[in-house]
C-alpha positions in Angstrom: 0.1 44.7 17.3 -1.2 41.5 15.8 0.6 37.6 17.8 3.0 36.2 15.7 2.3 33.0 14.4 5.5 30.8 15.3 7.2 29.2 11.5 6.0 26.1 10.2 7.9 22.6 11.4 9.9 22.3 8.6 8.6 18.3 8.8 5.3 19.1 9.1 5.5 20.6 5.1 6.7 20.1 1.3 6.5 17.5 -0.5 7.1 14.4 1.7 4.4 15.4 3.9 1.7 15.6 0.2 3.1 12.3 -0.5 2.6 10.6 2.6 -0.8 12.2 2.6 -2.0 11.1 -0.6 -0.5 7.6 0.2 -3.0 7.4 3.2 -5.8 8.8 0.7 -5.5 6.4 -1.5 -5.1 3.3 1.2 -8.5 4.2 3.1 -10.4 4.7 -0.3 -8.7 1.3 -1.6 -9.9 -0.4 1.5 -13.2 0.9 1.1 -14.0 0.5 -2.5 -12.3 -3.1 -1.9 -15.4 -4.1 0.9 -17.7 -2.9 -1.0 -16.7 -5.0 -3.9 -16.4 -1.8 -6.0 -14.3 -2.4 -9.4 -15.1 0.8 -10.8 -13.5 2.6 -7.8 -10.7 0.5 -7.3 -9.8 0.6 -11.0 -10.7 4.7 -10.6 -7.5 4.8 -8.1 -5.3 2.9 -10.5 -5.2 5.3 -12.6 -5.0 8.9 -9.7 -2.1 6.7 -8.8 -0.3 6.0 -11.7 -1.3 10.3 -12.5 0.6 10.9 -9.1 3.5 8.4 -10.0 2.6 5.9 -6.6 3.2 3.0 -7.4 0.5 0.4 -5.9 2.8 -1.0 -3.4 3.0 2.0 -1.6 -0.7 1.8 -1.1 -2.3 -1.8 -1.8 -2.6 -4.2 1.0 0.0 -6.8 0.6 -1.7 -9.9 -1.0 -2.8 -12.3 2.1 
């Protein structure tokens, strides 16, 4: 008989976890595009964020 795997932790699954992962990805990629001065990459990230319904306030660095 195969070992029983534990039930997933509800805190690590679901829409909130997915949303936080998407936000973290957008933040990381935006910071990279910002540091490289890549306007096309930033524009693509804005389009992606609109598609995902994630406003810029969630993933952009606050203005200095």
